[in-house]
C-alpha positions as semicolon CSV with decimal commas, in nm:
position;residue;x (nm);y (nm);z (nm)
1;M;-12,365;7,001;-20,111
2;A;-12,103;6,962;-20,382
3;V;-12,015;6,618;-20,518
4;E;-11,657;6,495;-20,487
5;L;-11,524;6,226;-20,718
6;S;-11,175;6,103;-20,809
7;R;-10,996;5,922;-21,090
8;R;-10,636;5,818;-21,149
9;I;-10,465;5,953;-21,461
10;D;-10,389;5,660;-21,693
11;W;-10,122;5,626;-21,962
12;P;-10,359;5,675;-22,262
13;M;-10,449;6,020;-22,126
14;I;-10,091;6,148;-22,153
15;D;-9,945;6,339;-22,449
16;P;-9,578;6,349;-22,562
17;A;-9,508;6,627;-22,307
18;N;-9,600;6,377;-22,032
19;V;-9,907;6,572;-21,923
20;V;-10,280;6,510;-21,969
21;Y;-10,376;6,600;-22,327
22;Y;-10,593;6,910;-22,285
23;P;-10,917;6,784;-22,451
24;L;-10,920;6,497;-22,204
25;Y;-11,001;6,736;-21,921
26;W;-11,342;6,772;-22,088
27;D;-11,369;6,393;-22,116
28;L;-11,295;6,364;-21,743
29;A;-11,547;6,638;-21,668
30;H;-11,816;6,456;-21,862
31;R;-11,741;6,127;-21,687
32;F;-11,771;6,302;-21,350
33;F;-12,091;6,472;-21,473
34;E;-12,249;6,137;-21,559
35;E;-12,137;5,979;-21,232
36;S;-12,271;6,270;-21,026
37;W;-12,638;6,223;-21,124
38;E;-12,696;5,927;-20,897
39;L;-12,539;6,113;-20,603
40;I;-12,731;6,435;-20,671
41;C;-13,070;6,309;-20,792
42;G;-13,077;5,944;-20,688
43;I;-13,105;5,833;-21,052
44;D;-12,821;5,735;-21,282
45;Y;-12,764;5,917;-21,609
46;P;-12,819;5,609;-21,831
47;T;-13,170;5,579;-21,683
48;I;-13,238;5,949;-21,742
49;I;-13,139;5,903;-22,107
50;S;-13,290;5,561;-22,177
51;E;-13,609;5,560;-21,973
52;H;-13,691;5,927;-21,925
53;R;-13,564;6,026;-22,272
54;L;-13,398;6,339;-22,131
55;G;-13,055;6,473;-22,216
56;F;-12,850;6,764;-22,087
57;P;-12,617;6,863;-22,372
58;A;-12,366;7,141;-22,317
59;V;-12,447;7,473;-22,484
60;A;-12,169;7,687;-22,332
61;T;-11,830;7,594;-22,186
62;N;-11,539;7,779;-22,033
63;S;-11,228;7,647;-21,859
64;T;-10,894;7,746;-21,715
65;H;-10,585;7,525;-21,694
66;H;-10,401;7,609;-21,372
67;A;-10,133;7,334;-21,362
68;P;-10,069;7,003;-21,540
69;L;-10,180;6,657;-21,441
70;R;-9,930;6,379;-21,513
71;Y;-9,934;6,001;-21,544
72;G;-10,020;5,841;-21,209
73;D;-10,166;6,158;-21,057
74;T;-10,516;6,154;-20,913
75;A;-10,772;6,407;-21,033
76;H;-11,005;6,501;-20,751
77;C;-11,318;6,667;-20,891
78;R;-11,541;6,894;-20,688
79;L;-11,863;6,945;-20,886
80;W;-12,160;7,163;-20,796
81;V;-12,456;7,338;-20,954
82;K;-12,425;7,714;-20,971
83;E;-12,770;7,783;-21,115
84;V;-13,085;7,599;-21,221
85;G;-13,316;7,773;-21,466
86;T;-13,637;7,656;-21,628
87;S;-13,451;7,432;-21,874
88;S;-13,083;7,512;-21,810
89;V;-12,825;7,411;-21,551
90;V;-12,490;7,582;-21,486
91;W;-12,233;7,334;-21,354
92;E;-11,903;7,427;-21,187
93;Y;-11,597;7,200;-21,183
94;R;-11,276;7,220;-20,986
95;F;-11,005;6,959;-21,036
96;D;-10,728;6,930;-20,777
97;D;-10,436;6,689;-20,783
98;Q;-10,347;6,448;-20,502
99;N;-10,157;6,730;-20,327
100;S;-10,465;6,958;-20,324
101;N;-10,324;7,186;-20,596
102;I;-10,586;7,325;-20,832
103;V;-10,515;7,203;-21,186
104;W;-10,832;7,287;-21,384
105;S;-11,161;7,470;-21,338
106;A;-11,460;7,499;-21,566
107;E;-11,816;7,617;-21,603
108;V;-12,059;7,430;-21,827
109;T;-12,415;7,530;-21,914
110;T;-12,641;7,242;-22,016
111;V;-12,999;7,247;-22,142
112;C;-13,262;6,985;-22,069
113;V;-13,387;6,839;-22,397
114;N;-13,636;6,573;-22,500
115;L;-13,419;6,315;-22,676
116;D;-13,695;6,223;-22,921
117;D;-13,699;6,567;-23,085
118;F;-13,398;6,738;-22,919
119;Q;-13,613;7,034;-22,821
120;P;-13,556;7,215;-22,490
121;Q;-13,804;7,135;-22,218
122;P;-13,848;7,234;-21,854
123;I;-13,641;7,034;-21,610
124;P;-13,874;6,799;-21,420
125;S;-13,943;6,950;-21,078
126;K;-13,800;6,659;-20,874
127;I;-13,474;6,673;-21,070
128;A;-13,458;7,055;-21,050
129;E;-13,506;7,043;-20,672
130;S;-13,224;6,791;-20,633
131;L;-12,995;6,994;-20,859
132;R;-13,061;7,310;-20,655
133;R;-12,945;7,128;-20,340
134;C;-12,607;7,054;-20,502
135;S;-12,452;7,388;-20,409
136;E;-12,086;7,474;-20,357
137;D;-12,116;7,456;-19,977
């Protein structure tokens, strides 16, 4: 099942046009990504990094801006896993505003790496199984 998370749009996120500055959509996406691990796998991302010495850096990204977010809006993120490979994960993001209008969508491919040498490694089976259960439905 997809993960659903929300965050209010704060003043520092706004540009002179009174909309969210476009690179900050990626910052929001990464914050939702980190927060989703505990919900999906039962382990928080800081523990994965610090204790398990695993990272999931992005290797491919693509996004579409559908409509702006403004100061005071709420970004509702629906996040799910499209595909789990041996060492890669394809994540899908959909941001809606508080009125259920789609504002941004993205696809991000990450690769599981050992943080001691930054080399790709197979995703541990327990984590891979949990990720596979995080489907769009």
